[in-house]
N, C-alpha and C positions, 0 to 999 in steps of 0.2 A: 962375379960376370953374368950378362944375360945374355940370353940366349934367343936365338929366331925363333918365334912361336911356328907351333907346328899346324898344317892345316886344319888338325883337330880343333885348335884351339882359336885359330885365325877368325873363326865365324864368332865365337865367343865376345871375343874384342872388337869386332863390326858391331855386334850387336850392344854391346855396351855403350861404345859411342853415338850410336846411333837412338837410344835412349836417351843419355846424356843431353845430346842436340835439341831431340823433340821436345823433353820435360823442360828445357831452358825456353825455348821457344814457345811453349803452350805456355809457362808461367808468364814469360815479357808479355804474350797478348793478353791474359786474363788479368793483368795487371793493367797494364794500357786500357782494355776495356771498365775496369772497374774507376780509374782514374777518369776518363771520361765521361762517366754515365755521374759520376760523384759531382765533376765540376759544373754540368749541367744546374744544379740546385747554387751554386755562387758561393758556396759553403765550404768547409773540408768535412767529412762526413762523422758522424756518430760512431759509435763502436758497430760492429757486425754483432746480430744480433743472435746467440749462443745456436737457437734453432736451426738458423741458415748457414751456420759451421757444420750442425750436424750433417745438417743435409748436402752437404760440398763434401763431406767425409765420406758420407756413404755412398754417395755418387763414385767417388773416387776410387775406394773396395771394390766395387762392384765393375769399373772397369778394367785394373789390376787385377780381378779375378778370370775378366775376358780375357785379356792377354796372356795369363798364364797357361789358360786352357787353349791358346791357341799354339804354344807351341808343344804340346803333345802330340803326338802319333794318332793319323787315325788308323781305326782296325778295318 
């Protein structure tokens, strides 16, 4: 049987749900902007260069690190 989440666990569930919604919205908006930009040329895009993908990965890791730091208590 599942139990009702306690007040201490409730904020975690809310954080996960907010992260899921924000991530999905960000991904959808990114895909929309990518396809809109690619459709301006009138043909399907070629593959994305590896250097571009690495730059995006590093930017995403930096963003995740900043989000993780925001969860720490200030001294």
